[in-house]
Steps between C-alpha positions, in 0.01 A plus 500: 500500500780734589680423173185580304473839672863577423455394140187712469679801648784456254261482206325821615835672548620410153170605347523840668863541393411404142212749500729774630764417240243517218368836623854641489606338171190550284539879458859447385398222259230727356750783461752283315233340277345836417839642402524220242165582336400784267368813674151442363477164685620621839148530641327252272186340640487235624844556645770240422778444749721310257508617133491247219809460278330693220445797730855529630693790356820684586389838362464655846858405595631612162336836549642546851852376418501703178448816704841637607335682792423171671870421548561850637212453747638160601849645541366778723297255708793259551730792586259633763415162649853364495669809645242555777509132591880498529500821706241363737687166540820686588355769729244273674751219565751743656228668706364162617855390591556815705172470689539128561864493609584833671375686804491876449298793627165524324519142364152398622354835392645453153358151468156615618510782248572247227204290611276807511590610148384159372149601602497810278425434129740674268219663302362656817804728490486568128453879539807567724697247289407691186613822667833336581537377143439855372746649750777255406429519123392140473189556289523320166808318624536125554695568819186664636333162470794291619574700817139514616445130431814432706368706790163320491654149504777539759283468820331171406825356364690596813233343718520164320876489466551589869288205604730272300825658632380459857516122447861502375732387787710781642786255535569551129546872558734437793711256300551758227584771757757270660665455157538877474191568297304824517127574519489518121687169475233334715232651280669383178624156616224386737183707485458531122558129422280376786223753442495456122170299501313784674663766283404304188146453623439871569682592178246304295213683671679834456578439135140403433372813672741730317424328172121538517451823703297757309373794705830665595676437171199638314504806725859613431592348165393727213720414200410209276866382500493460879175306536495165669287206385201576738496865394530404135195272531284779647614744232409236240142494632475877495644538149238299315124538457482125551732263682668228302506251782706245303792747488462591866491135610798412278703784660393382843607142427839620375547716806454193721812330363756681724292421810475130414872477422588673827285258696651197324853622575430581868236237572703297750598814693146630488356181651777478759447864600126461551530173694774618738551755771456785252131515576527482875557874543 
C-alpha cells in the first residue's frame, strides 16, 4: 500500500513537472516555428505549432541577416552586456571578499546598505539617474548604459558571492599569508578559483539582464548606430504601419544565440553555484 502511494506521488510529480515544462517551452517553440513561416501565415487560423515542410522558409532570416544594422545592434548589445558583466564580476567579488574576510569600521553598515539597495528597483530611480547621465555627458553613449547596469547589478551579485566566500575555509588564506602572500594574492590564488561557480552563476544572470534590458537603454540611446537589440525591436514596431512579425521573431531567435552559447559554456559552474553556499546569504 505504501509503495502504491509513493508510486502515485511520483506519477503526479512527473505530470506536474511535464506540464510546467510544456508551459515554458511552447511559447519558444511557437516563436521559432513562426520565424520559419511567411509573415502572412504567422497568425493563420487555426494556429499551427509546427509548420509543414512546404511552409518552411528562410526569408525572414535572410532579411534580418541581410540588414547590416542587425550586426551593429548585436555588436552594441554584446559590448554592453559583456563589459557590464565583467565589471560586476570584478567589483562584486572584491567587495564580497572584503566584507566576508575583514573587520573594519562600518562593515555591517555597508553590508546592510547593500541589502537595502536590492529592494529598490533601478527604474524607480530613473529620473535622478537620467540627471546624472546628463551631468556626466553620458546621454547617447554606450558607457551611460554600461555604468548604470553595473551599479544596478553589484548589490545582488555581492550578496550571492559573499555567501559563497563565507564557506571557503580561512585556513587557505592563512597558508598563503604564511608563504608571504598579500591580500591580493589570497584573492587571486584562493578566493577567485574557489568562488568561480558563484561568480559564473551571477554572471549568467547579469549578462541576461544587460542583454535584454530595454527601459534605460531606450531612455538615453538616441542614435541608430548605438541601439541595442531590444531598442532596435521597439523602433522596428514604431517605424512601420504594420508589424512584420516574421522578421521580428527571426531577429529575436538570432539574438538568443549568445545567451544559449554562454549557458552551454558555463553550465557546470552555473549549476554548482546555485546548488552550493552561494545561495545561503
